[in-house]
C-alpha positions, 0 to 999 in steps of 0.5 A: 484848534483843541476842540477840533482835535478833541472831536477828531479823538472822539470819532476816531475812539468811536470808529475804532470800537465799531470796527472792534464790534463789526469784526468781533468774529475775525481771530486776532493775528499772532503778535495781535493787529499790527499798525498800517502804516504807508511810508511815501517819498514826497510827490509820490503817491502818498494819498493814493496809498492811504486810500488803498491801505483804508480800504482794508478797514472793509476786511478787517477792523482797522480804523476807517480814517487816517489816524495821523500823518508825519513829515519830516519837514514842517510845511510852512516853515520848512523846519526839519524835525529831529529823529526823536520826533519821528520816534515819539509819533511812531510810539503814539500809533496804536494796533488796528491803526492806519497811518502815512508818513514822509519818513527817513529811514533812520536806524531808530525808525527802521528798528521800530517799523520792521517789528511785528507791531508794523505792516509797512509799505514804501511807495515812490515814483520816478524822480523826474516826475516827482521834481515836475509834480513839486513845481506844480505843487508849490507853485499852484497848489500850497500857497503856504508852502515855505518856497511859494513866494520864491518860486512865483518870483521866478520868471517861468516853469524852466526856472522853478524846474531848475530849482526843483531839481537842484535845490536850495543849497543857500536857502535857510529852510533845508532843501537838498537837490533832488537825490539829496532829498531822496537819500534819507528814504532809500534804506527802505528798499533794504528791508524785506519787512517794507514792502516797495512800491513803484507809484507806476505800477498803481496806474499802469498795472493796478491789478497786479500792484494791489495783489502785491499789497494784498499778499504782503498784509496777508503774510502778516494777517492771515485773513479767512476772507475771499481774496477777491473781495479783498482786492475789491475792497483795495480798488474801491477805495481809491478816489483821486477826487478826494486827494486834496494834492492830486493833480494828473495822476500820469506816468512820464510826463516829464518828457513834456517839461524837460528841455535838454538842459533840464535833462543834463542838469538832472543826469548830473546830480541824480542820474545814479539814482534812476538806475538805483530805483530801477527807472533807467539801466543807464545814464544814456536817456 
């Protein structure tokens, strides 16, 4: 593991140097080059946003690989990380890095991320599709997940979907209901420095979504590069086959799996969340 980390660090530094030489003629923006940070709610297109942001490395001297990923919970143990750990991770990042995180919108993290040092994005998805995706992820795709054995012990998909909606309040590893899981991320939506992205927009109207992502980037980094070339760089960077957790990339799949009972319990715990995120106008769906 130490050797692997050392080799990765060497490759990362080499690529950063190559990128510096490759784009030496591109003037540095005011306040230096920022860090491109993709914040995501779990199961909401994390790898898709990663790939898009890495597309900027084709037109500017950003790193060509993900430098780092941070999650608020350790995958295998389910232990929750502290605010200090999140800040320490943010402090390790350097200009021209491309990084991604399941990062809570704590006040100290907001202060860091909403500074000129970062160009941040926040992607999220219809929470009903999130809970469906979560069942498949924990049951079939991530056998090391802290709740994998428990999900397998449940009798069927419906029972597992109930757990993904309601959480496990009595579990040793913290796992709130879907509204409680989203709550620590909500404040990202209240800061214009962070561009909010619906996952669905990248599926249903990708051209418009990529244009918005590009414009947010250019507002901080006014590249003297043809806009169509930038958009092409972002589009061609998308490759679902390279996402280790990509399953279907579809929207509205919850309709295939939600029973009337699932709808009822979801409305009870997270109906207001759907309205807040713009997925429903009221709780009658």
